C-alpha positions in Angstrom: -79.6 262.1 -226.3 -77.3 263.5 -228.9 -78.3 267.0 -227.9 -77.0 266.2 -224.5 -73.8 264.6 -225.9 -73.0 267.4 -228.4 -70.8 269.4 -226.1 -68.2 266.6 -225.7 -69.0 264.4 -228.7 -65.7 263.4 -230.4 -63.8 266.0 -228.3 -62.3 263.6 -225.7 -60.8 261.4 -228.4 -61.3 262.3 -232.1 -62.3 258.8 -233.3 -65.0 259.9 -235.6 -62.8 262.6 -237.1 -60.1 260.1 -237.9 -62.7 257.8 -239.6 -64.0 260.8 -241.5 -60.6 261.6 -242.9 -60.2 258.0 -244.0 -63.6 258.0 -245.8 -62.6 260.9 -247.9 -59.5 259.2 -249.1 -61.7 256.5 -250.6 -64.3 258.5 -252.6 -63.8 260.4 -255.8 -62.0 263.6 -254.8 -63.7 266.1 -257.1 -62.8 269.5 -255.5 -65.8 271.8 -255.9 -68.4 269.1 -256.2 -71.4 268.9 -253.9 -71.2 266.6 -250.9 -74.0 265.9 -248.5 -73.2 264.7 -245.0 -76.2 263.1 -243.4 -76.2 262.8 -239.7 -73.1 265.0 -239.7 -72.7 265.4 -235.9 -69.9 267.8 -235.2 -68.6 267.4 -238.7 -66.2 264.5 -238.8 -66.8 264.2 -242.6 -68.1 267.6 -243.3 -65.2 269.6 -242.0 -62.6 267.4 -243.6 -64.5 267.6 -246.9 -64.8 271.4 -246.8 -61.1 271.7 -246.1 -60.5 269.7 -249.3 -62.6 272.1 -251.4 -65.9 270.3 -251.5 -69.1 272.3 -251.4 -70.7 270.7 -248.3 -74.2 270.6 -247.0 -74.4 269.0 -243.5 -77.6 267.9 -241.9 -78.4 266.5 -238.5 -81.4 265.9 -236.3 -79.7 267.3 -233.2 -80.0 271.0 -232.8 -77.0 271.1 -230.5 -74.8 269.2 -233.0 -76.0 271.7 -235.7 -75.1 274.7 -233.5 -71.6 273.3 -232.8 -70.9 272.6 -236.5 -72.1 276.0 -237.6 -69.8 277.6 -235.0 -66.9 275.4 -236.4 -67.5 276.6 -240.0 -69.8 279.6 -240.4 -69.6 279.4 -244.2 -70.8 275.8 -244.4 -74.5 275.1 -245.2 -75.6 273.3 -242.0 -79.3 272.4 -241.5 -81.4 270.8 -238.8 -83.1 267.9 -240.7 -84.6 264.4 -240.3 -82.5 261.9 -242.4 -85.8 260.0 -243.1 -87.2 263.0 -245.1 -84.4 265.1 -246.5 -85.7 268.6 -247.4 -83.5 268.7 -250.5 -84.2 268.5 -254.2 -83.8 265.4 -256.3 -80.4 264.9 -258.0 -78.8 267.8 -256.1 -75.5 266.4 -254.8 -72.6 264.4 -256.2 -71.9 262.4 -253.1 -74.1 261.5 -250.1 -72.4 260.2 -247.0 -73.9 258.6 -243.9 -71.0 258.0 -241.5 -71.8 255.7 -238.5 -75.5 256.6 -238.8 -77.7 253.9 -240.4 -77.4 251.5 -237.4 -78.9 254.2 -235.2 -81.9 255.4 -237.2 -85.5 254.0 -237.1 -85.7 253.0 -240.8 -82.3 252.6 -242.5 -83.9 251.7 -245.8 -85.8 255.0 -245.9 -82.7 257.0 -245.0 -80.8 255.3 -247.8 -83.6 255.8 -250.2 -83.5 259.6 -249.4 -79.8 259.7 -250.0 -80.2 258.0 -253.4 -83.0 260.4 -254.3 -80.9 263.5 -253.7 -77.8 262.1 -255.4 -77.3 262.7 -259.1 -77.1 259.7 -261.5 -73.6 258.4 -261.5 -72.9 260.0 -258.1 -71.7 258.1 -255.0 -73.5 257.0 -251.9 -71.2 256.2 -249.0 -72.1 254.4 -245.8 -70.0 253.5 -242.8 -71.1 251.3 -239.9 -69.1 249.8 -236.9 -67.0 246.9 -238.0 -64.6 244.3 -236.6 -61.0 244.9 -236.0 -58.2 242.5 -235.1 -56.9 243.7 -231.7 -55.2 240.4 -230.8 -57.9 239.8 -228.2 -56.7 242.7 -226.0 -60.2 244.2 -225.6 -62.0 240.9 -225.2 -62.2 241.0 -221.4 -63.5 244.6 -221.5 -66.2 243.7 -224.0 -67.1 240.7 -221.8 -67.8 243.1 -218.9 -70.5 244.9 -220.9 -71.9 241.7 -222.3 -72.7 240.6 -218.7 -75.4 243.3 -218.4 -78.9 243.4 -219.9 -81.1 246.4 -220.5 -84.0 247.0 -218.1 -87.5 245.9 -219.5 -88.8 248.5 -222.0 -85.5 250.3 -222.5 -85.0 251.8 -225.9 -81.8 250.7 -227.7 -80.0 253.4 -229.7 -78.0 251.1 -232.0 -78.9 247.8 -233.7 -77.2 245.5 -236.2 -78.1 246.1 -239.9 -77.4 244.3 -243.2 -75.8 247.0 -245.3 -75.3 244.7 -248.3 -79.0 244.0 -248.4 -79.9 247.6 -248.0 -77.6 248.6 -250.9 -79.0 245.9 -253.1 -82.6 247.0 -252.3 -81.8 250.6 -253.1 -81.0 249.8 -256.7 -77.4 251.1 -256.5 -74.6 249.7 -258.7 -70.8 249.2 -258.6 -71.0 248.4 -254.9 -67.7 248.2 -253.1 -66.9 247.3 -249.4 -63.8 248.0 -247.4 -62.6 248.3 -243.9 -61.3 251.3 -241.8 -59.3 251.2 -238.7 -58.3 253.8 -236.1 -55.9 253.7 -233.2 -55.7 256.4 -230.7 -53.5 256.5 -227.5 -55.4 256.9 -224.3 -53.8 258.7 -221.3 -55.8 257.0 -218.6 -58.8 254.7 -217.8 -60.8 257.7 -216.8 -60.2 259.3 -220.2 -61.4 256.2 -222.0 -64.5 256.0 -219.8 -65.3 259.7 -220.5 -65.0 259.0 -224.2 -67.4 256.1 -223.9 -69.9 258.3 -222.1 -69.7 261.0 -224.8 -70.8 258.6 -227.6 -73.7 256.2 -228.4 -72.6 253.8 -225.6 -74.6 256.2 -223.3 -77.7 254.7 -224.8 -76.8 251.2 -223.6 -75.6 252.6 -220.2 -78.9 254.4 -219.6 -80.9 251.3 -220.6 -79.6 249.5 -217.5 -81.1 249.6 -214.0 -79.4 252.2 -211.7 -77.6 249.5 -209.7 -76.3 247.9 -212.9 -75.0 251.3 -214.1 -72.9 251.6 -211.0 -71.6 248.1 -211.2 -70.8 248.4 -214.9 -68.8 251.5 -214.4 -66.9 249.9 -211.5 -66.1 246.8 -213.4 -65.2 248.6 -216.6 -62.8 251.0 -214.9 -61.2 248.0 -213.1 -60.6 246.3 -216.4 -59.2 249.4 -218.0 -56.8 249.8 -215.1 -55.6 246.2 -215.8 -55.1 247.1 -219.4 -53.4 250.3 -218.5 -50.9 248.6 -216.2 -50.3 245.9 -218.8 -48.8 248.0 -221.5 -51.2 251.0 -221.7 -54.5 251.6 -223.4 -55.1 252.3 -227.0 -58.5 253.0 -228.4 -58.7 250.6 -231.3 -61.8 250.6 -233.4 -62.9 249.4 -236.9 -65.6 250.4 -239.3 -67.0 248.9 -242.6 -67.3 251.3 -245.5 -69.7 250.7 -248.4 -69.5 252.8 -251.6 -71.9 252.5 -254.5 -73.1 254.6 -257.4 -76.6 255.8 -258.3 -77.6 254.3 -261.6 -77.1 256.6 -264.6 
């Protein structure tokens, strides 16, 4: 799916890039250190880190994401790789980041264990997952539209809720810290917002619906977005939780 999304991923509205910039403000800024971006996508974290002087290795399981990231920065080390089995040496990076990834993988604990394995003692492991944001209830009716639909029997779900605190505790990390991120982006029209939705993981939910439900969901969602647009305009307002911990020395 992400191969198919790669061309437009984070290009309609740069939500992931804005989150990536915020993540880098929270970690130890050691220019010249080694940073691993796991599930890098088109480089929301990797490109921002490289611009700050980090030596970046970016890995992703999507060949198309990898191709786009290589084109964006030919000097960066970018590799096609399964996050569950990182083909990297033990203790080889100073910081390992998984931004908006762990809730989409088959085995989050295994991915985190691999991140810990390749991070040097005392180094940082950074995880972000979707989180709540206080939008004053403005998006409630839009979310209610989606909540009224159920996947077809046997449909594969891309994202699932995970307990990051439990995962971090189970990985034997220390000095764990949790914070929140928030991004606001102006949206020019309901169609632009829908195109953004269809260029991200929401497509997994959309495709899990029966064909008739897909048509109805799009119709109702666009109608609700027009209501929001006419009632003061649309702003993409999303939150994420960030977890930062250290590998034991």
